[in-house]
Phi, psi and omega in degrees: 000132183291154172273136185258129176297130183285354179258303187253000177066019177286132177291140177238130180298123184296340180275356183259044176292143179254007179179166179215160181201137172249117184286130175288347182280313183238004178063015180280139174268127180244148174240140182260133180234153176239126179278124180287346182268304184257358176069015175287141168252130185216152181265149176229133004290142184261095185208124176294140174237089184298341184296337184293336185287334179270351184277344178061035174288340176250133184300334181296324178294325176300314181296320176303312186295335181262008175078028178297136187266001180293142182246149174290155180308319179297325178292318179295320179296317179302312182296325186271323191244343184293138177284083187302126184292155179225073180296145183293133171083001180201167174281145174295146184254130181240128173248121177253111179270124189078047189285353182059227182273006175086012181300318178295317180297320179298320178290321180292327178298324178292338176277355177108005180283150161272115193253141176226149179207156174214152182203149177284345186267109183295328179293321179293320178295322177299319178294323179300322180282314189279325184270314185259355176069026180279146184254312186270061177233140191219142174271077185222157168285167179297319178295319179296321179294317179300320177292325182295317183275347171051246185293354179271006177302148182081026186251354189260131178285329177225127171245123190236142170212107183261120181055046183235322187300325181292348179271353191275144175263351174225073186299323180293316178296323179297311181292324178299316180294320177298317179297320181296336181274354181285141169284161176306130182081005182287171185223142171266132181231141177183190178204159175218158169297139180275113182293344180261017180293160182295135177057038185300314184295320178296320180292321182300330180298339184244012185228202184244021180280053183218157171290151005275005176292296182251125183256346182232149171239121192239150176231176177300318181296314181292326176295315181299318179293322178298309182295326182290342178296340185255014177123171179304127186227137171267106185249126179237135184244154169219119175289134180263113183270210185232139160282172183300312182292325177295319179293321177297318178294324178295319177297320179298315179293321180300321185269326186229032189309301185303316180295314181296314182299314180294321180294314179298318180297317181294316181296314180299315183297319183286317182292317192262358180249020172081008180264006179266081179295168181302329183292329183245007182296320179298321179296318181293319178296323178295319177297319180296319178296321177299320179296318179296320178295322178297319176302313182295328182295337181272353179297315177301322177295320177299319178293322178296327181262033184308317179300321178292326176301315180296315180297315181297319181291320181294320180287322176094126173284325177234158175248118174266137182224151170231130186233125176238132179257149178293000000 
């Protein structure tokens, strides 16, 4: 039986897999396929597993749960450069799908937005409420949220999803629902990992760009085809490059990824979840300082590899997009 592309419904021969992966989280074997029609790369079986977000296997989830205020580069770019709408008589409304702990929403609220958010991770939503004091945040799927607000669909001036689309098992349905929530003249904003980034395969060996975390691999071309499935769309892209320290950290992960990732997760989990008693706090601080020193140690290598830094930044580690429909 053929495998069906989740965007254009084109059948893909199941024996024509272009890659494989066995997840250490759920022991599931996945196969990677490329659609010859819309150029999407997707994993099979294609199924979201929301339980992984609460397990804190990735240090980023630990930071979300503890209310860390650091933002990803696409979120910082949105806050600084996006032409924030100013509808007459009311505040612009922003919906962040996959809002994590609400750090972006808290910053957007200061810009004058009426902010709403949803996430599958109940711990992150709890942090959004308890740490950032956000009210309209929900541990719901996008379909559940759309049903919850009912007749208020089509009310959001901005619908945003940063590093979320690659997690979806029904990307076309996800974007369609996001489009339905837009107010007239509204815009979809978001980002995804760039599957064409420099040294992508080497980096993946040390990261979480695998199922069940990431189910899709996207490029500018596959994104453009995805958005166009729902009607004429004005799609604008911006490749998100690296600052010097970001590039140094990327080199560190590229070379020592598994060890660094596990160490960061353990330190974060121990420091920020109340298990750092007075007796071991000095040890944890020393480990954290060692990690910072290791980051700094890679700065000379980053400078030495300046040409690669330029190429990597130009190609973009992430793709930021803004989509407007007629």
